[in-house]
Backbone as numpy.savetxt, mean C-alpha at the origin, in Angstrom:
# Nx Ny Nz CAx CAy CAz Cx Cy Cz
-23.31 14.46 2.41 -22.40 13.32 2.28 -22.53 12.39 3.48
-22.16 11.13 3.28 -22.26 10.15 4.35 -21.21 10.40 5.43
-21.51 9.94 6.62 -20.57 10.04 7.72 -19.31 9.23 7.37
-18.10 9.83 7.43 -16.89 9.12 7.01 -16.60 7.88 7.86
-17.00 7.90 9.12 -16.79 6.72 9.96 -17.63 5.54 9.44
-18.89 5.83 9.01 -19.74 4.79 8.47 -19.21 4.28 7.13
-18.69 5.20 6.31 -18.16 4.82 5.00 -17.01 3.82 5.16
-16.11 4.08 6.13 -14.96 3.19 6.35 -15.31 2.01 7.24
-16.48 2.06 7.90 -16.88 0.95 8.76 -16.08 0.88 10.05
-15.72 2.04 10.62 -14.95 2.07 11.86 -15.71 2.89 12.91
-15.36 2.67 14.17 -15.97 3.42 15.26 -15.35 4.81 15.35
-16.04 5.72 16.00 -15.50 7.07 16.17 -14.25 7.08 17.04
-14.06 6.02 17.81 -12.88 5.93 18.67 -11.73 5.20 17.97
-11.87 4.89 16.68 -10.86 4.12 15.96 -9.52 4.84 15.95
-8.45 4.06 16.04 -7.10 4.61 16.00 -6.72 4.94 14.55
-5.62 5.68 14.38 -5.13 5.99 13.04 -4.83 4.72 12.26
-4.28 3.73 12.96 -3.93 2.46 12.31 -5.19 1.72 11.86
-6.24 1.74 12.71 -7.50 1.10 12.34 -8.10 1.74 11.09
-8.03 3.07 11.04 -8.58 3.81 9.89 -7.78 3.48 8.63
-6.46 3.43 8.75 -5.62 3.13 7.59 -5.89 1.71 7.08
-6.01 0.74 7.99 -6.27 -0.64 7.58 -7.63 -0.76 6.90
-8.63 -0.07 7.44 -9.98 -0.11 6.84 -9.95 0.47 5.43
-9.21 1.57 5.25 -9.12 2.18 3.93 -8.45 1.24 2.93
-7.32 0.64 3.34 -6.59 -0.25 2.42 -7.45 -1.44 2.00
-8.21 -1.99 2.97 -9.06 -3.13 2.67 -10.12 -2.76 1.62
-10.75 -1.61 1.82 -11.82 -1.20 0.92 -11.25 -0.74 -0.43
-10.08 -0.07 -0.40 -9.49 0.42 -1.65 -9.12 -0.73 -2.56
-8.56 -1.80 -1.98 -8.19 -2.95 -2.80 -9.43 -3.62 -3.41
-10.55 -3.53 -2.72 -11.78 -4.16 -3.20 -12.48 -3.31 -4.25
-12.42 -1.97 -4.11 -13.26 -1.09 -4.92 -12.51 -0.34 -6.01
-11.17 -0.44 -6.05 -10.40 0.39 -6.98 -10.89 0.17 -8.42
-11.05 1.26 -9.20 -11.55 1.14 -10.57 -10.73 0.21 -11.46
-9.40 0.14 -11.21 -8.57 -0.76 -12.03 -8.96 -2.22 -11.83
-9.51 -2.54 -10.66 -9.92 -3.90 -10.37 -11.38 -4.15 -10.69
-12.12 -3.07 -11.03 -13.55 -3.18 -11.35 -13.85 -2.37 -12.61
-13.22 -2.71 -13.73 -13.42 -1.92 -14.95 -14.88 -1.86 -15.37
-15.35 -0.62 -15.59 -16.71 -0.43 -16.05 -17.77 -0.46 -14.97
-17.37 -0.73 -13.72 -18.35 -0.81 -12.63 -18.52 0.59 -12.02
-19.58 1.28 -12.44 -19.80 2.66 -12.01 -20.01 2.74 -10.50
-20.76 1.79 -9.94 -21.05 1.81 -8.50 -19.77 1.66 -7.69
-18.88 0.76 -8.13 -17.61 0.58 -7.43 -16.78 1.84 -7.50
-16.81 2.53 -8.64 -16.07 3.78 -8.79 -16.58 4.85 -7.83
-17.92 4.97 -7.73 -18.50 5.95 -6.81 -18.18 5.60 -5.36
-18.26 4.31 -5.03 -17.93 3.89 -3.66 -16.47 4.14 -3.35
-15.60 3.95 -4.34 -14.16 4.21 -4.15 -13.93 5.69 -3.85
-14.65 6.57 -4.56 -14.52 8.00 -4.29 -14.96 8.32 -2.86
-16.07 7.73 -2.43 -16.55 7.96 -1.07 -15.51 7.51 -0.05
-14.94 6.32 -0.27 -13.94 5.79 0.66 -12.71 6.69 0.69
-12.26 7.15 -0.48 -11.08 8.02 -0.55 -11.34 9.34 0.17
-12.53 9.91 -0.04 -12.86 11.18 0.62 -12.93 11.01 2.14
-13.52 9.88 2.58 -13.62 9.63 4.01 -12.25 9.47 4.64
-11.37 8.72 3.96 -10.01 8.53 4.50 -9.23 9.84 4.49
-9.43 10.64 3.45 -8.74 11.93 3.35 -9.07 12.80 4.56
-10.32 12.77 4.99 -10.73 13.59 6.14 -10.23 13.01 7.46
-10.43 11.70 7.66 -10.11 11.10 8.96 -8.62 10.85 9.17
-7.84 10.79 8.08 -6.39 10.56 8.23 -5.66 11.84 8.60
-6.33 12.97 8.48 -5.76 14.26 8.88 -6.25 14.57 10.29
-5.33 14.53 11.27 -5.74 14.68 12.67 -6.50 15.97 12.93
-6.08 17.08 12.33 -6.73 18.36 12.58 -8.12 18.39 11.95
-8.25 17.89 10.73 -9.55 17.88 10.07 -10.50 16.91 10.78
-9.97 15.79 11.28 -10.81 14.85 12.02 -11.33 15.50 13.30
-10.45 16.24 14.00 -10.88 16.93 15.23 -11.98 17.93 14.92
-11.81 18.68 13.84 -12.80 19.69 13.50 -14.12 19.05 13.08
-14.06 17.91 12.40 -15.29 17.20 12.03 -15.99 16.69 13.28
-15.23 16.08 14.18 -15.82 15.55 15.41 -16.46 16.66 16.25
-15.89 17.87 16.16 -16.42 19.00 16.93 -17.54 19.74 16.19
-17.88 19.27 14.99 -18.96 19.90 14.25 -18.57 21.17 13.53
-17.25 21.43 13.40 -16.80 22.67 12.75 -16.84 22.55 11.22
-16.67 21.32 10.70 -16.75 21.10 9.26 -17.66 19.90 9.03
-18.18 19.79 7.78 -19.04 18.65 7.48 -18.22 17.52 6.83
-18.89 16.49 6.37 -18.20 15.31 5.84 -17.41 15.61 4.57
-17.74 16.70 3.87 -17.00 17.08 2.67 -15.79 17.94 3.00
-15.68 18.34 4.28 -14.59 19.22 4.69 -14.95 20.70 4.64
-16.20 21.00 4.24 -16.64 22.40 4.16 -16.97 22.95 5.55
-16.75 24.22 5.73 -17.05 24.86 7.00 -18.55 24.83 7.27
-18.91 24.52 8.50 -20.32 24.61 8.90 -20.61 26.05 9.31
-21.79 26.59 8.96 -22.13 27.96 9.39 -22.11 28.07 10.91
-21.45 29.07 11.41 -21.36 29.29 12.85 -22.34 30.37 13.28
-23.06 30.14 14.35 -24.01 31.12 14.88 -23.22 32.19 15.62
-23.44 33.44 15.26 -22.71 34.55 15.85 -23.62 35.34 16.79
-23.02 35.87 17.86 -23.75 36.66 18.83 -23.00 37.96 19.06
-23.75 38.99 19.41 -23.10 40.27 19.66 -22.04 40.16 20.74
-22.26 39.27 21.73 -21.29 39.18 22.82 -19.94 38.64 22.34
-19.94 38.00 21.17 -18.66 37.52 20.63 -17.73 38.67 20.30
-18.29 39.84 20.12 -17.48 40.99 19.71 -17.40 42.04 20.82
-17.84 41.70 22.03 -17.80 42.65 23.14 -16.37 42.93 23.55
-16.11 44.16 24.01 -14.75 44.51 24.45 -14.63 44.45 25.96
-15.69 43.98 26.65 -15.62 43.84 28.10 -15.58 42.39 28.48
-15.63 42.08 29.75 -15.60 40.72 30.27 -16.98 40.38 30.81
-17.52 39.21 30.41 -18.79 38.76 30.95 -19.96 39.29 30.17
-21.10 38.65 30.37 -22.28 39.01 29.60 -22.76 40.42 29.92
-22.55 40.89 31.16 -23.05 42.22 31.53 -22.22 43.34 31.00
-21.03 43.02 30.43 -20.13 44.09 30.01 -20.26 44.40 28.54
-20.93 43.53 27.75 -20.93 43.77 26.31 -21.98 44.80 25.99
-21.77 45.44 24.84 -22.75 46.38 24.31 -22.90 46.11 22.83
-23.93 46.60 22.18 -24.14 46.32 20.75 -22.90 46.65 19.94
-22.71 45.85 18.84 -21.51 46.02 18.03 -21.56 47.26 17.18
-22.65 47.98 17.18 -22.69 49.24 16.43 -23.13 50.34 17.40
-22.60 51.53 17.19 -22.91 52.64 18.09 -23.37 53.87 17.33
-23.89 53.66 16.12 -24.37 54.78 15.32 -23.38 55.19 14.27
-22.09 54.87 14.46 -21.08 55.28 13.49 -20.81 54.19 12.46
-21.34 53.01 12.66 -21.10 51.91 11.72 -22.30 50.99 11.70
-22.15 49.88 11.08 -23.23 48.93 10.95 -22.75 47.55 11.36
-23.59 46.78 12.07 -23.18 45.45 12.53 -22.81 44.57 11.35
-23.44 44.77 10.21 -23.12 43.95 9.04 -21.68 44.12 8.61
-21.11 45.35 8.88 -19.71 45.56 8.50 -18.79 44.62 9.25
-19.14 44.37 10.52 -18.30 43.49 11.34 -18.34 42.07 10.78
-19.55 41.60 10.47 -19.66 40.26 9.91 -18.97 40.17 8.56
-19.11 41.22 7.75 -18.47 41.21 6.44 -16.95 41.10 6.58
-16.39 41.81 7.56 -14.95 41.75 7.76 -14.51 40.35 8.20
-15.32 39.75 9.10 -14.98 38.40 9.55 -14.98 37.41 8.40
-16.02 37.50 7.55 -16.11 36.59 6.42 -15.01 36.86 5.41
-14.63 38.10 5.23 -13.56 38.45 4.30 -12.23 37.86 4.77
-11.99 37.95 6.09 -10.75 37.36 6.63 -10.72 35.85 6.40
-11.87 35.23 6.61 -11.95 33.77 6.42 -11.69 33.41 4.97
-12.23 34.22 4.03 -12.06 33.93 2.61 -10.61 34.10 2.18
-9.91 35.09 2.85 -8.52 35.33 2.48 -7.57 34.31 3.09
-8.04 33.58 4.09 -7.16 32.64 4.79 -6.64 31.57 3.84
-5.36 31.33 3.90 -4.74 30.30 3.06 -5.02 28.93 3.66
-5.45 28.02 2.80 -5.73 26.68 3.26 -5.17 25.67 2.26
-4.43 24.72 2.76 -3.82 23.70 1.91 -4.90 22.82 1.31
-4.68 22.39 0.07 -5.64 21.52 -0.60 -5.66 20.12 0.00
-6.69 19.37 -0.32 -6.85 18.01 0.20 -5.86 17.06 -0.45
-5.43 16.06 0.31 -4.65 14.96 -0.26 -5.61 13.96 -0.90
-5.24 13.47 -2.07 -6.02 12.44 -2.74 -5.33 11.09 -2.55
-6.12 10.05 -2.32 -5.57 8.72 -2.02 -5.95 7.73 -3.12
-4.96 6.99 -3.58 -5.16 6.00 -4.64 -4.46 4.70 -4.26
-4.82 3.62 -4.96 -4.14 2.33 -4.83 -3.69 1.87 -6.21
-2.45 1.41 -6.32 -1.92 0.93 -7.59 -1.38 -0.48 -7.41
-1.92 -1.43 -8.20 -1.44 -2.82 -8.17 -0.32 -2.97 -9.20
0.82 -3.54 -8.76 1.96 -3.73 -9.67 2.43 -5.18 -9.58
3.17 -5.62 -10.60 3.70 -6.98 -10.61 4.86 -7.12 -9.64
5.07 -8.34 -9.18 6.14 -8.65 -8.23 7.50 -8.19 -8.74
7.81 -8.50 -10.00 9.13 -8.15 -10.54 9.30 -6.64 -10.69
8.22 -5.91 -10.93 8.32 -4.44 -10.97 8.65 -3.89 -9.59
8.11 -4.53 -8.54 8.41 -4.10 -7.18 9.88 -4.38 -6.84
10.41 -5.50 -7.33 11.80 -5.86 -7.04 12.78 -5.00 -7.83
12.51 -4.83 -9.12 13.47 -4.18 -10.02 13.20 -2.70 -10.26
12.01 -2.22 -9.88 11.64 -0.84 -10.19 11.01 -0.76 -11.58
10.17 0.25 -11.79 9.48 0.39 -13.07 8.79 1.75 -13.13
8.27 2.08 -14.30 7.46 3.29 -14.46 6.02 2.86 -14.71
5.08 3.55 -14.08 3.66 3.21 -14.23 2.85 4.50 -14.41
1.75 4.36 -15.11 0.80 5.47 -15.26 -0.50 5.07 -14.58
-0.95 5.90 -13.65 -2.17 5.64 -12.89 -3.28 6.53 -13.42
-4.42 5.93 -13.74 -5.60 6.69 -14.16 -6.50 6.88 -12.95
-6.80 8.13 -12.61 -7.61 8.44 -11.44 -9.09 8.31 -11.79
-9.96 8.23 -10.78 -11.40 8.08 -11.06 -11.99 9.19 -11.93
-11.39 10.39 -11.91 -11.93 11.48 -12.73 -11.31 11.53 -14.13
-10.50 10.50 -14.48 -9.95 10.42 -15.83 -8.57 11.04 -15.99
-8.05 11.69 -14.97 -6.70 12.25 -15.04 -5.67 11.14 -14.94
-4.43 11.45 -15.30 -3.36 10.44 -15.22 -2.22 10.96 -14.35
-1.57 10.03 -13.66 -0.40 10.34 -12.84 0.72 9.40 -13.24
1.89 9.93 -13.53 3.04 9.11 -13.88 3.89 8.88 -12.64
4.15 7.60 -12.35 4.90 7.23 -11.15 6.18 6.49 -11.53
7.22 6.77 -10.77 8.46 6.02 -10.87 8.52 5.10 -9.65
8.39 3.80 -9.89 8.38 2.82 -8.80 9.83 2.50 -8.43
10.27 2.82 -7.22 11.66 2.52 -6.85 11.87 1.02 -6.66
13.06 0.55 -7.02 13.38 -0.86 -6.83 13.32 -1.22 -5.35
12.72 -2.36 -5.05 12.65 -2.82 -3.67 11.46 -2.31 -2.89
10.49 -1.68 -3.55 9.33 -1.15 -2.83 8.55 -2.30 -2.21
7.96 -2.05 -1.05 7.22 -3.08 -0.31 5.73 -2.98 -0.57
5.03 -4.11 -0.41 3.58 -4.12 -0.48 3.02 -3.23 0.63
2.10 -2.33 0.29 1.52 -1.42 1.28 2.26 -0.12 1.43
3.42 0.02 0.80 4.18 1.28 0.91 3.44 2.37 0.15
3.57 3.62 0.62 2.84 4.74 0.03 3.83 5.69 -0.67
3.54 6.00 -1.93 4.32 6.99 -2.67 3.58 8.32 -2.64
4.32 9.41 -2.42 3.71 10.74 -2.34 4.11 11.55 -3.58
3.09 12.03 -4.30 3.31 12.93 -5.43 2.90 14.32 -4.99
3.88 15.14 -4.70 3.61 16.47 -4.13 2.91 17.37 -5.15
1.88 18.06 -4.66 1.17 19.01 -5.49 0.17 18.40 -6.46
-0.05 17.06 -6.38 -0.97 16.40 -7.30 -2.33 16.11 -6.66
-2.60 16.75 -5.53 -3.88 16.57 -4.86 -4.84 17.69 -5.20
-5.75 18.00 -4.26 -6.74 19.04 -4.49 -6.14 20.42 -4.43
-6.73 21.41 -5.13 -6.23 22.78 -5.10 -6.42 23.43 -3.74
-5.49 24.30 -3.37 -5.62 25.04 -2.12 -6.55 26.22 -2.27
-6.98 26.78 -1.15 -7.81 27.98 -1.18 -6.96 29.17 -0.80
-7.32 30.35 -1.32 -6.51 31.53 -1.05 -5.10 31.32 -1.59
-4.14 31.54 -0.71 -2.74 31.33 -1.10 -2.24 29.96 -0.68
-3.16 29.06 -0.30 -2.75 27.73 0.16 -2.20 26.88 -0.98
-1.22 26.05 -0.66 -0.63 25.18 -1.65 -1.54 23.98 -1.93
-1.39 23.34 -3.08 -2.23 22.16 -3.38 -1.84 20.98 -2.50
-2.77 20.05 -2.35 -2.48 18.84 -1.60 -1.64 17.87 -2.43
-1.40 16.70 -1.87 -0.58 15.70 -2.53 -1.43 14.51 -2.96
-0.89 13.72 -3.88 -1.49 12.43 -4.24 -0.71 11.34 -3.50
-1.40 10.54 -2.72 -0.78 9.46 -1.95 -1.21 8.13 -2.57
-0.23 7.40 -3.11 -0.51 6.17 -3.85 -0.03 4.96 -3.04
-0.96 4.14 -2.59 -0.61 2.91 -1.86 -0.33 1.80 -2.87
0.86 1.18 -2.73 1.28 0.15 -3.67 0.81 -1.22 -3.19
0.16 -1.95 -4.09 -0.26 -3.33 -3.83 0.52 -4.24 -4.78
1.36 -5.13 -4.22 2.22 -5.99 -5.04 1.52 -7.32 -5.29
1.34 -7.65 -6.57 0.72 -8.94 -6.91 1.69 -10.08 -6.62
1.20 -11.21 -6.15 2.10 -12.36 -5.90 2.65 -12.91 -7.20
3.83 -13.52 -7.12 4.46 -14.16 -8.28 4.16 -15.65 -8.25
4.22 -16.29 -9.39 3.85 -17.70 -9.43 4.90 -18.62 -8.83
6.17 -18.18 -8.74 7.14 -19.03 -8.04 8.12 -18.28 -7.16
8.25 -16.95 -7.29 9.10 -16.18 -6.39 8.30 -15.73 -5.16
8.95 -15.72 -4.01 8.40 -15.06 -2.82 9.50 -14.20 -2.22
9.12 -13.28 -1.36 10.08 -12.33 -0.80 10.08 -12.41 0.72
11.28 -12.39 1.29 11.46 -12.31 2.74 12.49 -11.22 3.00
12.02 -10.04 3.39 12.95 -8.92 3.56 13.57 -8.57 2.22
14.89 -8.64 2.13 15.58 -8.37 0.87 15.99 -9.64 0.15
15.60 -10.80 0.67 15.92 -12.07 0.02 14.73 -12.56 -0.81
15.06 -13.25 -1.89 14.06 -13.89 -2.74 14.16 -15.39 -2.53
13.01 -16.05 -2.41 13.00 -17.51 -2.25 12.30 -18.15 -3.45
12.78 -19.36 -3.78 12.18 -20.11 -4.88 12.39 -21.59 -4.63
11.37 -22.41 -4.96 11.52 -23.87 -4.96 11.88 -24.29 -6.38
13.03 -24.98 -6.52 13.51 -25.36 -7.84 13.41 -26.87 -8.03
12.57 -27.34 -8.97 12.49 -28.77 -9.24 13.78 -29.27 -9.90
14.29 -30.42 -9.44 15.45 -31.07 -10.06 15.14 -32.55 -10.22
15.79 -33.16 -11.20 15.58 -34.59 -11.42 16.39 -35.40 -10.40
16.04 -36.65 -10.27 16.79 -37.54 -9.38 18.25 -37.62 -9.82
18.49 -37.69 -11.13 19.86 -37.76 -11.64 20.65 -36.51 -11.28
20.02 -35.33 -11.44 20.71 -34.08 -11.10 21.03 -34.01 -9.62
20.11 -34.53 -8.78 20.35 -34.50 -7.34 21.46 -35.47 -6.94
21.50 -36.65 -7.55 22.49 -37.67 -7.18 23.87 -37.34 -7.75
23.93 -36.98 -9.03 25.22 -36.78 -9.70 25.69 -35.32 -9.69
24.78 -34.40 -9.36 25.15 -32.99 -9.39 25.22 -32.46 -10.81
25.56 -31.19 -10.93 25.68 -30.57 -12.25 25.14 -29.17 -12.25
25.15 -28.53 -13.40 24.65 -27.15 -13.54 23.27 -27.17 -14.17
22.37 -26.41 -13.58 21.01 -26.31 -14.11 20.63 -24.84 -14.26
19.79 -24.56 -15.24 19.32 -23.19 -15.48 18.28 -22.82 -14.41
18.45 -21.64 -13.83 17.60 -21.22 -12.72 17.11 -19.79 -12.93
15.81 -19.52 -12.80 15.32 -18.13 -12.95 15.66 -17.28 -11.74
15.92 -15.99 -11.98 16.09 -14.99 -10.92 15.29 -13.76 -11.35
15.06 -12.81 -10.46 14.30 -11.61 -10.84 14.95 -10.80 -11.95
16.24 -10.98 -12.20 16.92 -10.21 -13.25 17.29 -11.07 -14.45
16.83 -12.31 -14.50 17.13 -13.18 -15.63 17.61 -14.56 -15.20
17.91 -15.42 -16.17 18.33 -16.78 -15.87 19.82 -16.86 -15.58
20.20 -17.77 -14.68 21.61 -18.04 -14.38 21.80 -19.55 -14.29
23.06 -19.98 -14.34 23.38 -21.40 -14.18 23.74 -21.65 -12.72
23.05 -22.59 -12.10 23.25 -22.92 -10.68 23.92 -24.29 -10.58
24.97 -24.37 -9.75 25.67 -25.64 -9.55 24.99 -26.45 -8.45
24.55 -27.65 -8.81 23.92 -28.56 -7.85 24.99 -29.51 -7.32
25.26 -29.52 -6.01 26.25 -30.46 -5.48 25.78 -31.91 -5.59
26.73 -32.83 -5.72 26.38 -34.25 -5.74 25.67 -34.64 -4.44
24.73 -35.54 -4.56 24.06 -36.07 -3.37 23.15 -35.06 -2.69
22.58 -34.13 -3.45 21.68 -33.13 -2.85 20.32 -33.77 -2.52
19.72 -33.32 -1.42 18.41 -33.79 -1.00 17.34 -32.76 -1.30
16.10 -33.22 -1.37 14.98 -32.28 -1.38 15.03 -31.46 -0.10
14.82 -30.17 -0.23 14.89 -29.28 0.94 16.23 -28.62 1.10
17.27 -29.10 0.40 18.57 -28.43 0.47 18.44 -27.02 -0.09
19.09 -26.05 0.56 18.97 -24.65 0.14 20.32 -24.17 -0.37
20.33 -23.65 -1.59 21.52 -23.06 -2.21 21.32 -21.55 -2.32
22.42 -20.82 -2.19 22.34 -19.35 -2.15 22.97 -18.74 -3.39
22.21 -17.85 -4.04 22.74 -17.06 -5.15 22.99 -15.65 -4.66
24.24 -15.31 -4.44 24.60 -14.01 -3.87 24.17 -12.86 -4.79
23.58 -11.83 -4.18 23.25 -10.62 -4.91 22.10 -10.73 -5.88
21.33 -11.83 -5.83 20.21 -11.99 -6.75 18.87 -11.72 -6.07
18.92 -11.00 -4.94 17.69 -10.67 -4.23 17.24 -9.26 -4.53
16.67 -8.60 -3.53 16.08 -7.26 -3.67 17.13 -6.20 -3.35
17.21 -5.18 -4.17 18.15 -4.08 -3.93 17.63 -3.18 -2.82
18.51 -2.82 -1.89 18.18 -1.88 -0.82 19.32 -0.88 -0.72
19.18 0.23 -1.46 20.30 1.17 -1.55 21.44 0.51 -2.32
22.64 0.54 -1.74 23.80 -0.07 -2.39 23.92 -1.55 -2.06
23.04 -2.06 -1.20 23.09 -3.46 -0.78 21.98 -4.23 -1.49
22.30 -5.45 -1.91 21.27 -6.29 -2.55 21.21 -7.62 -1.82
20.00 -8.10 -1.60 19.82 -9.38 -0.93 20.21 -10.55 -1.83
19.97 -11.75 -1.33 20.33 -12.97 -2.06 19.06 -13.69 -2.51
19.27 -14.67 -3.39 18.19 -15.58 -3.76 18.48 -16.93 -3.13
17.51 -17.45 -2.40 17.64 -18.73 -1.73 16.85 -19.78 -2.51
17.57 -20.77 -3.00 16.97 -21.79 -3.87 16.82 -23.09 -3.09
15.59 -23.53 -2.89 15.33 -24.80 -2.20 15.07 -25.88 -3.24
15.87 -26.94 -3.19 15.75 -28.01 -4.18 14.56 -28.91 -3.88
13.93 -29.34 -4.94 12.77 -30.22 -4.83 12.92 -31.34 -5.86
13.26 -32.55 -5.40 13.48 -33.67 -6.31 12.14 -34.12 -6.89
12.09 -34.19 -8.21 10.86 -34.56 -8.92 11.13 -35.81 -9.75
10.33 -36.84 -9.55 10.44 -38.07 -10.33 9.69 -37.93 -11.65
9.96 -38.78 -12.61 9.26 -38.72 -13.90 7.75 -38.84 -13.69
6.96 -38.15 -14.50 5.50 -38.20 -14.33 4.91 -39.58 -14.64
5.60 -40.35 -15.48 5.16 -41.69 -15.82 6.17 -42.71 -15.30
5.74 -43.94 -14.97 6.70 -44.98 -14.53 7.83 -45.16 -15.54
9.07 -45.26 -15.02 10.25 -45.39 -15.85 10.85 -46.78 -15.59
10.70 -47.69 -16.56 11.14 -49.08 -16.38 12.64 -49.17 -16.13
13.42 -48.34 -16.83 14.88 -48.38 -16.66 15.28 -47.95 -15.26
14.63 -46.90 -14.77 14.93 -46.42 -13.42 14.52 -47.46 -12.39
13.37 -48.08 -12.58 12.91 -49.10 -11.64 13.86 -50.30 -11.61
14.34 -50.71 -12.78 15.26 -51.84 -12.84 16.58 -51.51 -12.14
17.05 -50.27 -12.36 18.30 -49.85 -11.73 18.19 -49.85 -10.21
17.10 -49.30 -9.70 16.94 -49.19 -8.25 16.65 -50.54 -7.60
16.01 -51.44 -8.35 15.73 -52.76 -7.77 17.01 -53.55 -7.51
18.06 -53.23 -8.25 19.34 -53.92 -8.07 20.29 -53.15 -7.14
19.88 -51.93 -6.77 20.78 -51.08 -5.97 20.62 -51.39 -4.49
21.76 -51.62 -3.82 21.76 -51.85 -2.38 22.47 -50.68 -1.71
21.76 -49.85 -0.96 22.40 -48.69 -0.33 23.54 -49.14 0.58
24.64 -48.37 0.57 25.77 -48.69 1.44 25.49 -48.24 2.87
24.57 -47.33 3.03 24.24 -46.85 4.37 23.00 -47.58 4.87
23.03 -47.96 6.15 21.87 -48.66 6.71 20.99 -47.70 7.51
21.32 -46.40 7.47 20.54 -45.42 8.22 19.10 -45.35 7.70
18.19 -45.24 8.62 16.79 -45.05 8.27 16.52 -43.55 8.21
16.14 -42.98 7.07 15.93 -41.54 6.98 14.78 -41.04 7.85
13.97 -41.97 8.40 12.81 -41.57 9.23 13.05 -41.81 10.70
14.30 -42.15 11.07 14.55 -42.55 12.44 14.27 -41.43 13.44
14.53 -40.18 13.06 14.26 -39.07 13.99 12.77 -38.88 14.23
11.96 -39.25 13.26 10.52 -39.10 13.42 9.93 -40.23 14.27
10.61 -41.38 14.27 10.05 -42.56 14.92 10.62 -42.81 16.30
11.65 -42.04 16.68 12.27 -42.26 18.00 11.42 -41.70 19.10
């Protein structure tokens, strides 16, 4: 197998954070869900996942760096010497491991038997799941298909963040001996929404309004992550004015954020003769220059 550092494109001195960022970048690029039918991308994704699985585990990374295991996580054969089993101190004190009453092979057999009986936890498997913005805000159920064709059912909690990792215990690789299975770690990638954005637990949106609605005020229909509501526009509202819809943001436990609505005055797409005639006769009562702060 390839060197895991080369697979992730990081140096051997890379920090845990560097390794995690490299994995996320490659996983988003190579995930089978984003490359349907691309066999090469699927194989590369497996390599990246295996490399991250090894290097994200501090103990396994140490053992790999020390040459104790290979890139697949398998034990490397260790060279054994009779002095390893000596009961004295120093090279001059050891004597052969057999004295006529037994066989040296028995000692090696016992060592290998102990190693085989040792309980070892299974490997963690790493996946990436892309979900819609509203599913991240409101919560949802998703089924993830793994590269080997298996399926994992996930419950997406409301308010999950982009990059957050869900752990499915026992859904990773099988353990050896009496070792427990590893876990499945699913990194969530949230797709952007066409008009909603998120800031912490608040939702932001730019809402187009007509000149008449801005000048005279009134109620207008406004989308929220949980459905449409009627929003009251105050008289004389300007573009850039921000109105708050309490409790229409992201749920965080028993607390829910707000939705912040920024008004954007939109004129008719085509010239409006009636509007032009009205404004040509209108004389503002205020002589303030709206650009005076920019020109001072």
